[in-house]
N, C-alpha and C positions, 0 to 999 in steps of 0.2 A: 477381646477382641474375635467372633467367628473369619473366616478367610478369606477375601472377597472373590464372586467367582471370577473375576481378570485379574487376571497373573499382574506380575509388577516390573515382568517384560513385555507386555505388548502394548508396559502403557508410557506411549510416550513424553516427556517434558521440553515440559516449553520454554528455554531459553530466555527470561524475558527482559536480560542484560543488553540483548543485540533489535537493534533500533535503526528504524528502512525508512528511506526513503525515494522517490523516485517520480521526474520533474515534469511533468505534462504539460509542461504547458507556460506560456507568457505574455501577458497581457501589452497591452503599446502603454494601460496604466501605472505598467514596472510592479503590478503583480503576479507571481510563481505560483501558480497553479501547480497539488502535488499531491502525492500518496502519503501517507504516514502509514505503519504496522511496523507491533512490538514483537517482537519473537513469531514473530510466521511472514515468509515478505505475502502472502496468499492475502491474507487478510487483514486489509485496509482501509482506513478514511480518507477523505475527498476535501481536501485541506487548500486553500486561498491566503498569501503573507504577502505585505510588502517585503522587492527584496533587504535592506535590509533587517527588518522580525525574521524574515526567512532563516537567512544566513545563522544570526542569534540561533535559532530554535534550534539548524542541525548541528552547529559545534557543546552548545547543551548538549544533546540528546545524542550528541556521538555517531551519530549516525554512518547506518552503507547507504552509502548512495547506488542504489539499484538501473539501472537501463531497461529500453524499452525491450521486454518475449513475444514474439508473439507462436503459432503453436507450433507442429515438428512439421507440417508441411507447406510452413512460409505462408499461410493466409491463420486472420484470424479468426476466433469459432464466435458461434450463438453468447457465447458469456461472454466473450467478451470487449463489451459495454464500458462508461458509468453515467454516473445522475447526470456530469454537464451536459453533456453525451445528449439527453433527452428534452435540458430544455430548448435542441432546437429539431424535435419531428415533430410533429400531432401526429396526437393516438387519435385513434376515434371510436 
């Protein structure tokens, strides 16, 4: 097999055993809104589950809980938005 042009030293390996959850909201009806990521907390999906199902989901996946983060200057960037935010936005 020929040598690959990308050296193995420059290729990062994703640890898929690490699971992350960031709670983003809780609805009046008890549903928990959260982000779930595998391997890298920056690449996530938005999910919603009832409290009991959420707690079971977190235990089953042995998640690491994350806190909200803001940019280095303390302000949210243009990229800090979520699909749930778009439901309250009118686009032209």
